[in-house]
C-alpha positions as CSV (number, residue, x, y, z in Angstrom):
1,M,2.8,-112.2,60.8
2,Q,3.9,-109.9,57.2
3,E,-0.3,-109.2,56.6
4,F,-1.1,-105.8,57.8
5,D,-4.2,-105.6,55.9
6,F,-7.0,-107.2,59.0
7,A,-8.8,-109.1,56.0
8,A,-5.7,-110.8,54.4
9,F,-4.3,-111.8,58.0
10,F,-7.5,-113.5,59.1
11,E,-7.9,-115.0,55.8
12,K,-4.6,-117.0,56.6
13,A,-5.1,-117.5,60.0
14,A,-8.3,-118.9,59.2
15,Q,-7.0,-121.5,56.6
16,L,-4.6,-122.4,59.2
17,A,-6.9,-123.1,62.0
18,C,-9.0,-124.9,59.8
19,A,-5.8,-127.0,58.8
20,I,-5.1,-127.9,62.3
21,A,-8.3,-129.0,63.7
22,E,-9.4,-130.5,60.2
23,A,-12.4,-128.2,60.4
24,D,-14.7,-126.7,57.0
25,G,-14.4,-123.0,58.1
26,A,-14.2,-120.1,60.5
27,G,-15.4,-116.8,61.1
28,L,-14.8,-113.8,63.2
29,I,-17.3,-112.4,65.4
30,V,-16.6,-109.1,66.7
31,H,-17.7,-107.6,70.2
32,E,-18.8,-104.3,70.4
33,E,-21.1,-102.5,73.0
34,G,-22.5,-105.8,74.7
35,K,-23.5,-107.3,70.8
36,L,-21.5,-110.1,68.6
37,Q,-21.6,-109.5,65.1
38,Y,-20.1,-112.2,62.5
39,R,-17.3,-110.1,60.5
40,L,-15.3,-112.1,58.3
41,F,-15.9,-115.9,57.1
42,H,-13.8,-118.7,55.5
43,G,-14.8,-121.9,54.1
44,L,-18.8,-121.2,55.4
45,S,-21.4,-122.1,53.5
46,V,-23.7,-120.2,51.4
47,R,-26.5,-120.6,54.2
48,Y,-24.0,-119.5,57.3
49,R,-22.9,-116.6,54.9
50,D,-26.7,-115.2,54.9
51,L,-25.9,-114.5,59.0
52,E,-22.9,-112.2,57.6
53,H,-24.9,-109.1,59.0
54,W,-26.7,-110.8,61.7
55,E,-25.9,-109.6,65.5
56,F,-27.3,-111.0,69.1
57,P,-26.4,-110.8,72.6
58,A,-23.1,-111.1,73.9
59,T,-24.7,-113.4,76.3
60,E,-26.2,-115.9,73.6
61,G,-24.6,-118.8,72.2
62,V,-21.4,-120.8,72.3
63,S,-19.6,-117.4,71.8
64,G,-21.4,-115.5,74.7
65,A,-20.4,-118.5,76.7
66,A,-16.8,-118.4,76.0
67,L,-16.8,-115.0,76.6
68,A,-18.0,-115.0,79.9
69,R,-15.8,-117.8,80.8
70,E,-12.9,-116.3,79.0
71,E,-11.6,-119.7,77.8
72,P,-12.4,-121.7,74.8
73,I,-15.4,-124.0,74.7
74,Y,-15.8,-126.6,72.2
75,L,-19.3,-128.6,71.6
76,P,-18.7,-131.9,69.4
77,D,-22.6,-132.3,69.2
78,Y,-24.0,-128.7,68.6
79,P,-27.0,-128.9,67.7
80,H,-28.0,-130.7,71.0
81,S,-25.8,-128.7,73.7
82,P,-27.4,-126.2,75.7
83,W,-26.0,-123.3,74.4
84,A,-27.6,-124.1,70.2
85,M,-29.0,-121.2,68.3
86,A,-31.7,-122.6,65.9
87,E,-30.6,-120.1,63.0
88,F,-26.9,-121.8,63.0
89,V,-28.6,-125.4,62.9
90,L,-30.7,-124.3,60.1
91,A,-27.8,-123.5,58.9
92,G,-26.4,-127.1,59.2
93,L,-23.8,-126.5,61.6
94,Q,-22.8,-129.5,64.0
95,S,-19.9,-128.7,65.5
96,S,-18.4,-125.6,66.9
97,L,-15.4,-124.7,68.7
98,A,-15.3,-120.8,69.9
99,I,-12.3,-119.2,70.9
100,P,-11.9,-115.9,72.6
101,L,-9.3,-113.7,71.3
102,A,-6.8,-111.9,73.3
103,R,-8.1,-109.5,75.9
104,T,-7.1,-106.0,76.0
105,A,-7.0,-103.5,78.6
106,E,-10.8,-102.7,78.1
107,E,-12.3,-106.3,76.7
108,T,-12.0,-109.4,74.9
109,P,-12.6,-108.1,71.3
110,G,-14.1,-111.2,69.8
111,I,-14.3,-114.4,69.0
112,L,-12.6,-117.3,66.6
113,V,-14.9,-119.8,65.6
114,I,-13.9,-123.0,64.0
115,S,-17.1,-124.9,62.4
116,W,-17.4,-128.3,60.9
117,F,-20.5,-129.1,58.6
118,Q,-19.6,-131.8,56.0
119,Q,-19.3,-133.9,59.2
120,P,-19.1,-134.2,63.0
121,G,-15.8,-132.5,64.8
122,P,-13.5,-134.9,66.5
123,L,-15.3,-135.8,70.1
124,R,-12.0,-133.9,71.2
125,I,-9.9,-131.7,69.9
126,P,-5.9,-133.0,70.2
127,E,-4.1,-131.7,73.0
128,D,-0.9,-130.7,70.7
129,S,-3.6,-128.4,68.3
130,W,-4.7,-126.6,71.2
131,D,-1.6,-124.0,71.6
132,H,-1.3,-123.4,68.1
133,L,-5.4,-122.1,67.7
134,R,-4.9,-120.2,70.9
135,L,-1.9,-118.7,69.2
136,L,-3.8,-117.8,66.4
137,A,-6.6,-116.5,68.1
138,D,-4.2,-114.1,70.3
139,L,-2.6,-112.9,66.9
140,L,-6.6,-112.2,65.9
141,G,-6.8,-110.6,68.9
142,A,-3.7,-108.4,68.8
143,N,-4.5,-107.1,64.9
144,L,-7.9,-106.2,65.6
145,Y,-6.4,-104.1,68.6
146,R,-4.1,-102.7,66.3
147,E,-6.6,-102.0,63.6
148,R,-9.7,-100.4,66.3
149,L,-6.8,-98.3,67.5
150,E,-5.7,-96.8,64.4
151,Q,-9.3,-96.0,63.9
152,R,-9.2,-94.4,67.2
153,M,-6.3,-92.0,66.4
154,E,-7.8,-91.4,62.8
155,G,-10.9,-89.8,64.6
156,L,-8.7,-88.1,67.0
157,A,-6.3,-87.1,64.3
158,V,-9.1,-84.9,62.2
159,R,-10.7,-83.2,65.5
160,D,-9.7,-80.3,67.6
161,L,-10.5,-81.7,71.1
162,L,-11.0,-77.9,72.7
163,T,-13.1,-75.9,69.7
164,N,-14.2,-79.5,68.5
165,L,-13.5,-78.3,65.0
166,L,-11.6,-80.5,62.2
167,N,-8.1,-79.7,62.9
168,R,-4.9,-79.3,60.0
169,R,-4.8,-83.0,59.8
170,A,-8.0,-82.9,57.8
171,L,-6.8,-79.6,56.0
172,Q,-5.2,-81.1,53.1
173,E,-7.9,-83.1,52.1
174,R,-10.6,-80.9,52.5
175,L,-9.1,-78.1,50.3
176,R,-8.3,-80.6,47.5
177,A,-12.1,-81.9,47.7
178,A,-12.9,-78.3,47.1
179,M,-10.7,-77.1,44.6
180,A,-12.0,-80.6,42.6
181,R,-15.9,-79.2,43.0
182,C,-14.3,-75.7,41.8
183,D,-13.0,-76.7,39.1
184,R,-16.0,-78.9,38.2
185,H,-18.6,-76.2,38.7
186,H,-16.3,-72.8,37.5
187,R,-16.9,-71.7,40.6
188,L,-14.2,-69.5,43.2
189,L,-12.9,-71.3,46.0
190,A,-11.6,-68.6,49.1
191,I,-8.9,-69.7,51.3
192,F,-8.5,-67.8,54.4
193,F,-6.1,-67.9,56.7
194,L,-6.2,-66.5,60.3
195,D,-3.8,-65.4,63.1
196,L,-5.6,-64.0,66.5
197,D,-3.9,-60.7,67.5
198,G,-3.8,-59.8,71.5
199,F,-4.5,-63.9,71.7
200,K,-1.0,-64.2,74.0
201,P,-2.0,-61.6,76.7
202,V,-5.0,-63.1,77.6
203,N,-3.4,-66.5,78.1
204,D,-0.1,-64.7,80.1
205,Q,-2.8,-62.3,82.4
206,L,-5.9,-64.0,82.3
207,G,-4.8,-67.5,82.5
208,H,-5.2,-70.6,80.0
209,H,-8.7,-71.1,81.3
210,R,-10.0,-67.8,79.3
211,G,-7.6,-68.2,76.5
212,D,-9.4,-71.9,75.9
213,D,-12.6,-69.9,76.5
214,V,-11.8,-67.1,73.4
215,L,-10.7,-69.8,71.4
216,C,-14.2,-71.5,71.4
217,T,-15.9,-68.2,71.2
218,I,-14.0,-67.1,68.3
219,A,-14.6,-70.1,66.3
220,G,-18.3,-70.3,67.4
221,Q,-18.5,-66.7,66.1
222,L,-16.4,-67.9,63.0
223,C,-19.0,-71.0,61.8
224,A,-21.9,-68.5,62.8
225,V,-20.9,-66.0,59.7
226,V,-20.3,-68.8,57.5
227,R,-22.7,-71.2,55.3
228,T,-23.2,-74.9,57.2
229,E,-21.6,-76.2,53.8
230,D,-18.1,-74.3,54.0
231,C,-15.2,-75.6,56.6
232,V,-13.8,-73.7,59.7
233,I,-10.5,-75.2,60.6
234,R,-8.6,-74.6,64.0
235,Y,-4.9,-74.8,62.3
236,A,-3.0,-74.4,65.4
237,G,-3.0,-72.5,68.6
238,D,-4.6,-69.5,67.6
239,E,-4.8,-69.9,63.6
240,F,-7.8,-71.1,62.0
241,V,-8.5,-71.7,58.4
242,V,-12.1,-71.2,56.5
243,L,-12.8,-72.6,53.4
244,V,-15.5,-71.0,51.3
245,E,-16.8,-72.2,48.1
246,D,-19.2,-71.5,45.6
247,I,-18.5,-68.1,45.2
248,A,-19.5,-66.3,41.7
249,N,-17.2,-63.1,41.7
250,V,-14.3,-61.2,44.1
251,E,-16.7,-58.8,45.5
252,E,-18.2,-61.7,47.3
253,V,-14.8,-62.6,48.5
254,E,-14.4,-59.2,50.1
255,A,-17.9,-59.5,51.3
256,V,-17.2,-63.0,52.5
257,A,-13.4,-61.5,54.2
258,A,-15.0,-58.7,56.0
259,R,-17.5,-60.9,57.9
260,I,-14.7,-63.2,58.7
261,V,-12.5,-60.2,60.2
262,Q,-15.4,-58.8,62.0
263,A,-16.5,-62.8,63.6
264,A,-13.0,-62.8,65.0
265,Q,-13.0,-60.0,67.6
266,C,-13.6,-60.4,70.9
267,T,-13.4,-58.3,74.3
268,I,-12.5,-60.2,77.3
269,T,-13.5,-58.4,80.6
270,A,-11.8,-59.1,83.8
271,E,-12.2,-57.3,87.4
272,Q,-10.1,-54.3,86.1
273,T,-9.0,-55.8,83.0
274,Q,-9.8,-55.7,79.8
275,L,-8.2,-56.9,76.1
276,Q,-9.2,-56.6,72.7
277,V,-8.7,-60.1,70.5
278,S,-8.7,-59.4,66.5
279,A,-7.3,-61.2,63.9
280,S,-5.2,-60.5,60.7
281,M,-6.2,-62.6,57.9
282,G,-4.8,-63.9,54.9
283,A,-6.6,-64.8,51.8
284,V,-6.0,-66.7,48.2
285,I,-8.4,-67.0,45.6
286,Y,-8.5,-70.3,43.7
287,P,-8.1,-70.7,40.5
288,F,-6.4,-67.3,40.1
289,S,-3.9,-68.6,42.4
290,E,-2.3,-71.3,40.9
291,G,-0.7,-74.5,42.3
292,G,-1.7,-77.7,45.0
293,A,-3.6,-77.4,48.1
294,E,-0.2,-77.2,50.3
295,D,0.8,-74.3,48.1
296,L,-2.3,-72.3,48.8
297,T,-2.1,-72.6,52.3
298,R,1.2,-71.5,52.1
299,Q,0.4,-68.3,50.2
300,A,-2.5,-67.6,52.4
301,D,-0.1,-68.1,55.5
302,L,2.2,-65.0,53.7
303,A,-0.9,-63.0,53.3
304,M,-1.8,-62.9,56.6
305,Y,2.0,-62.2,57.6
306,A,1.1,-58.9,55.3
307,A,-2.2,-58.4,56.9
308,K,-0.4,-58.4,60.4
309,E,2.7,-56.1,59.1
310,L,-0.4,-53.6,58.6
311,G,-1.5,-53.6,62.1
312,G,-3.6,-56.3,62.7
313,N,-7.6,-56.5,62.1
314,T,-7.3,-56.5,58.7
315,W,-7.0,-58.8,55.3
316,K,-5.0,-59.2,52.6
317,L,-5.3,-60.8,49.6
318,Y,-2.7,-62.8,48.2
319,G,-0.9,-61.2,45.2
320,R,2.0,-60.6,43.2
321,D,3.2,-58.1,45.7
322,L,3.3,-60.9,48.1
323,I,6.4,-63.5,47.4
324,D,8.7,-65.4,49.8
325,T,11.4,-63.4,49.9
326,Q,9.6,-60.3,51.1
327,Q,11.5,-58.4,53.7
328,P,9.3,-56.7,56.6
329,Q,10.5,-53.4,56.7
330,E,8.7,-52.1,60.5
331,P,11.4,-50.5,63.1
332,L,11.8,-54.0,64.7
333,Y,13.5,-55.7,61.7
334,Q,16.6,-52.7,61.5
335,E,16.7,-53.1,65.1
336,L,17.5,-56.9,64.3
337,C,20.1,-55.8,62.0
338,L,22.1,-54.4,64.4
339,A,21.6,-56.7,67.2
340,Q,23.4,-58.7,64.7
341,Q,25.7,-56.1,64.4
342,R,26.7,-55.7,67.7
343,Q,26.0,-59.5,69.1
344,E,23.5,-58.8,71.4
345,F,21.9,-62.5,70.6
346,E,22.9,-65.0,73.3
347,L,21.7,-68.6,73.6
348,F,19.9,-69.7,77.0
349,W,19.8,-73.3,77.6
350,Q,16.6,-75.2,79.2
351,P,17.5,-78.3,80.6
352,I,15.5,-82.0,79.5
353,V,15.0,-84.0,82.4
354,E,14.3,-87.7,83.0
355,L,11.2,-88.1,84.5
356,T,12.0,-91.0,86.8
357,D,14.7,-89.9,88.8
358,H,15.1,-86.2,87.6
359,T,18.6,-86.1,86.0
360,V,19.6,-83.7,83.3
361,T,20.0,-85.7,80.4
362,G,19.8,-82.8,77.3
363,A,18.9,-79.1,77.1
364,E,17.4,-77.3,74.2
365,A,19.2,-73.8,73.1
366,L,16.6,-70.9,72.9
367,L,17.8,-67.7,71.2
368,Y,17.1,-64.9,73.2
369,W,18.2,-61.2,72.6
370,R,19.8,-58.7,75.5
371,H,18.2,-55.5,73.8
372,P,20.0,-52.6,75.1
373,E,17.0,-50.7,76.2
374,R,14.2,-53.4,76.9
375,G,16.7,-55.6,78.5
376,L,16.6,-59.2,77.9
377,L,13.9,-60.2,75.3
378,G,12.7,-64.1,74.9
379,P,12.3,-65.8,71.6
380,E,8.6,-64.9,71.3
381,H,8.9,-61.2,71.4
382,F,11.1,-61.1,68.0
383,L,11.5,-64.7,66.1
384,P,9.0,-64.5,64.0
385,N,10.0,-61.2,62.3
386,L,13.5,-62.7,62.3
387,E,12.2,-66.2,60.6
388,R,10.5,-63.8,57.8
389,S,13.5,-62.4,56.8
390,R,16.7,-64.0,55.3
391,M,18.7,-62.6,57.8
392,I,17.8,-65.9,59.9
393,L,20.2,-67.9,58.0
394,E,22.9,-66.1,59.6
395,V,21.7,-66.2,62.9
396,G,20.8,-69.6,62.7
397,R,24.6,-70.6,61.3
398,W,25.4,-68.6,64.5
399,V,23.2,-70.5,66.4
400,L,24.2,-73.8,65.3
401,D,27.8,-73.4,66.0
402,T,27.7,-71.8,69.1
403,A,25.5,-74.6,70.1
404,L,27.4,-77.2,69.2
405,A,30.8,-75.1,70.8
406,Q,28.9,-74.5,74.3
407,A,27.9,-78.6,74.1
408,E,31.3,-79.6,73.9
409,S,32.3,-78.4,77.1
410,W,30.2,-79.9,79.0
411,Q,30.3,-83.4,77.2
412,N,32.0,-85.6,80.0
413,P,31.5,-89.5,81.0
414,E,29.3,-88.2,83.8
415,N,27.6,-86.0,81.7
416,L,26.5,-87.2,77.9
417,L,23.8,-84.5,77.1
418,D,21.6,-84.7,74.1
419,I,21.7,-80.7,73.1
420,H,18.6,-79.8,71.2
421,I,18.7,-77.0,68.2
422,N,15.8,-75.0,66.7
423,L,15.4,-74.6,62.8
424,S,13.6,-72.0,60.4
425,A,11.8,-73.0,57.7
426,V,14.5,-71.0,55.6
427,Q,17.2,-73.0,56.4
428,L,15.8,-76.1,56.1
429,E,15.1,-74.8,52.4
430,E,18.8,-73.7,52.1
431,A,20.3,-75.9,49.1
432,S,23.8,-76.0,51.3
433,F,22.0,-77.2,54.7
434,S,23.2,-80.7,55.1
435,A,26.9,-79.9,53.8
436,F,27.0,-76.8,56.8
437,V,26.1,-79.1,59.1
438,Q,28.6,-82.0,58.0
439,A,31.1,-78.8,58.6
440,E,29.7,-77.8,61.7
441,L,30.0,-81.4,63.3
442,A,33.5,-81.5,61.9
443,R,34.5,-78.3,63.7
444,H,33.1,-79.6,66.7
445,P,34.6,-83.3,66.9
446,K,34.2,-83.4,70.7
447,I,30.5,-84.0,70.7
448,S,28.7,-87.3,69.2
449,P,26.6,-86.4,66.2
450,A,24.4,-89.1,68.0
451,R,23.8,-86.3,70.7
452,V,22.8,-83.5,68.1
453,W,19.2,-83.4,67.7
454,L,18.0,-80.7,65.2
455,Q,14.1,-79.4,65.9
456,V,11.9,-78.9,63.4
457,V,8.7,-77.5,63.8
458,E,5.5,-79.4,63.0
459,R,4.3,-76.6,61.3
460,V,7.1,-75.9,59.1
461,A,7.9,-79.8,58.7
462,L,4.3,-80.6,57.2
463,R,4.2,-77.1,54.6
464,D,6.2,-79.5,51.8
465,I,7.0,-82.7,53.6
466,P,9.3,-84.4,50.4
467,A,11.2,-81.5,50.5
468,T,11.6,-81.6,54.1
469,A,12.2,-85.6,54.2
470,A,15.0,-85.0,51.6
471,V,17.0,-82.4,53.7
472,I,16.4,-84.5,57.0
473,Q,17.7,-88.0,55.0
474,R,20.8,-86.3,54.0
475,C,21.2,-85.0,57.3
476,R,20.9,-88.0,59.2
477,R,23.3,-90.1,56.7
478,L,25.6,-87.7,58.8
479,G,24.6,-89.4,62.5
480,V,22.2,-86.5,63.2
481,H,18.5,-87.1,64.8
482,F,15.6,-84.9,63.9
483,T,12.4,-83.7,66.2
484,L,9.2,-82.9,65.4
485,D,8.6,-79.8,67.9
486,D,5.4,-78.7,69.0
487,Y,3.7,-81.9,68.1
488,R,0.0,-81.5,68.8
489,S,-1.6,-84.1,66.4
490,G,-1.3,-87.5,67.5
491,I,-1.5,-89.2,63.9
492,T,-0.7,-86.3,61.6
493,A,0.7,-88.5,61.9
494,L,2.2,-92.2,61.3
495,G,2.3,-91.3,57.4
496,Y,3.9,-87.7,58.1
497,L,6.1,-89.4,60.8
498,S,7.8,-92.1,58.9
499,E,8.0,-90.5,55.6
500,L,9.6,-87.5,57.3
501,A,12.0,-90.3,59.3
502,C,11.9,-88.3,62.6
503,A,13.5,-90.1,65.3
504,G,11.5,-87.8,67.9
505,I,8.6,-86.1,68.7
506,K,8.5,-83.1,71.9
507,L,4.8,-82.8,72.6
508,D,3.4,-78.8,72.1
509,Q,2.6,-77.0,75.7
510,D,-0.7,-76.2,74.5
511,V,-1.1,-80.5,75.0
512,M,0.2,-80.4,78.3
513,R,-2.2,-77.3,79.7
514,D,-4.6,-78.8,81.9
515,L,-3.7,-82.0,81.7
516,V,-4.0,-83.2,85.3
517,Q,-7.8,-82.1,85.1
518,N,-8.8,-83.0,81.6
519,T,-9.5,-86.7,81.0
520,A,-10.0,-86.5,77.1
521,Q,-6.5,-84.8,77.1
522,V,-5.0,-87.6,79.1
523,H,-6.7,-90.0,76.5
524,H,-5.1,-87.6,73.9
525,V,-1.7,-87.7,75.0
526,R,-1.9,-91.8,75.8
527,T,-3.0,-92.0,72.2
528,M,0.3,-89.9,71.1
529,M,2.3,-92.4,73.1
530,D,1.2,-95.1,71.6
531,V,2.0,-94.0,68.1
532,A,5.4,-93.0,69.4
533,S,6.0,-96.4,70.8
534,G,4.7,-98.2,67.6
535,L,7.3,-96.0,65.4
536,S,10.3,-96.1,68.4
537,L,10.3,-92.7,68.8
538,E,11.6,-91.0,71.8
539,V,9.1,-88.5,73.4
540,V,9.6,-85.2,74.9
541,A,7.1,-83.6,76.9
542,K,7.4,-79.7,77.1
543,G,5.7,-77.2,79.1
544,V,5.4,-79.1,82.8
545,E,4.5,-76.8,85.1
546,N,3.9,-78.5,88.0
547,E,5.0,-81.7,89.7
548,Q,1.3,-83.5,89.2
549,A,1.7,-83.2,85.2
550,A,5.1,-84.6,85.9
551,D,3.7,-87.4,87.4
552,L,1.2,-88.4,85.3
553,L,3.4,-87.9,82.2
554,R,5.4,-90.3,83.8
555,D,2.5,-92.9,84.7
556,L,1.7,-92.7,80.9
557,G,4.9,-93.5,80.0
558,I,6.7,-90.0,79.0
559,R,10.5,-90.8,80.2
560,K,11.7,-86.9,79.8
561,A,10.1,-83.4,79.6
562,Q,11.2,-79.7,80.2
563,G,9.3,-76.7,81.4
564,Y,9.4,-74.5,84.6
565,W,8.8,-76.9,87.4
566,F,12.4,-78.1,86.8
567,S,14.0,-75.1,85.4
568,P,13.1,-72.2,83.2
569,P,15.7,-71.4,80.4
570,I,18.9,-70.1,81.7
571,P,22.3,-68.5,80.8
572,A,25.4,-71.3,79.9
573,V,27.0,-70.2,83.2
574,E,23.8,-71.2,85.3
575,M,23.6,-74.3,83.2
576,S,26.7,-75.3,83.4
577,T,26.6,-74.9,87.2
578,L,23.5,-76.7,87.1
579,L,25.3,-80.0,85.6
580,A,28.3,-79.7,88.5
581,R,25.7,-80.0,91.5
C-alpha cells in the first residue's frame, strides 16, 4: 500500500497473487474504449510477452467473459475451453484465472490475469485464496483509477476550458523550455503580459456570456498575429501571456508588441451600448532581463502595471526604471493616503454558509472605502492601486487587527465562526509578518487561532512558492489556517497545494459562472473536488448567485459557499443582526 508508482504496485501485487495461487505469472489487461490490451507482466514467458501491445475486442476471450459477467472466471484447461484464443494457446498457456478489477463509476477498468505455463493449475482455486485474490484485484483497480484520474486532471490543468488556450499551469514549463532554446540558438525571447482595459463593464452591463465571447474573440485575435510556434496563454480572468521566440533584434520586439496591442482591441455593440476593450501590456526581453521563469513573469507583470498607469492601450518594456518599490503617483494614490489618515476605510463582511442547512459558519472580511464624494466603494475600485504601494502594509495590519477584534465579539458557544482575512503580496514578503500575526493573536485571546483563515490569492501564492510556503509554515505553527483564494486551476495543483501547505481553497467565482448550464464546467468542479478530497482541503465556493448553483454545488460534495444568493457583503452591525437572527 506504500507503493505510489503504479508499475511498482502491480509488480508486488502480482508476486503476491502468484504466491497465493501457486501460479507461474500474472498480467494486467486494461479496458479502454471497448478494447482490451496487455499493459504489465510478471513472470510470464517471452512468447507471452510478445503479445504485450496486442489488443482485442472487450467481448473476446476469458478476460472479455469475466468483464461481461463482472465476476472471476477460472479455466483449469485453457486450450480446450470455449474462451480459448489461438494466440495464447500457441504461447503455452495451460490454465488461466481472470479477475475483474474494482469497478469505477464509469466502467471496469481492467482484468488481473493469473497464468500457469509449466504445468496446469489446480482443478479449483482453494476457497481461502479467493478473498485475497479479489482484494488484490480491487486494490489494482483503485490504483489504476487514481492514475487515470491524475492523468485526466493533468490534462485539465494545462488547458483553459473557455478559450482552449494553454493556462497558467503550463506557463513556467513552456517559458523555461523557451529560455533554454534561446540560450542554445543565441536568439532573443520576448514575454508579453496583457491585462484587458474596459473588460469589467462588459461583464457588468452585458453579462458574463458576452464577457466570455470577448475573451474568446481576443484569444483568437492574439493567436492570429503570432506564429504557430509561438505560445498564447490565458493567465487569469482577463490576463494573457504571449511568448515569442527566435527574435533577432529589439526592433522586431517592438513590431510584435504593436501587433499584439492592436489584436487585443475589441468593440462590443449591444442595443444602445457600445463598449471598447483594449489592453495594457508589459514586455520583457530575455536574456536582457535576468532571472528565472518566475522572475521574468513578475517583471512583465510589473511592466504591465506601468503601461496601465499610462492610460492603457499601450505597452511598456521592463527596464531599470521599473522596480518593485515603485509608487503609483496618480491622483487616486494621493486620495488613498488621505483616506487612511481620515479613517475612511471600513470592513464589510460576507457570510459563509453551510449548504446543507444554510447556517452561517463563517465570514470573509472585505475592505471598503467610504469616499466623501463618490460614496461607498468596493475593493475592486481601489485595492489594485493600494496593493501596488507600500501603504498596503499599514492598511493590512489595520484589517487584521480590526477583523480579529470584531470576530471576538461574535464568538459564543452558539456561534463559533471561521474568520477569513485577505492578505496582499507585500504582506507575505514582509519579514516580520509571522511575528505580527502572533502579536495580534495574543491581543485577541477570545478567538481561537484555529478559527482564523488567512487568504492568499492563487496568483500571488504562485509567484514565489518557496518563499510563500516558508511564511505559511511559520504562521501555521501559531495555529492559524491558510486558504488559497480565487482557485481556478483544478490541479495547479497537487504539487503546489502540498508544498504551500494550505488547509483550504476558495473556488474562484469565474469557476461558478454558467455552472448550471455548462456540463464541462461541472466536470471541472468535480475534478477539483477530487483533488481537494484527496488532500483533505476545506472547500468554499465563491460567487454563488442562484439556488440552482447552490443545489448543484451541494450535490458535487461542496459543503460551504458564499455569494449574493445568500448575502452581499454587509457592515459589521448588519452581520451581528444576521447572526443573532
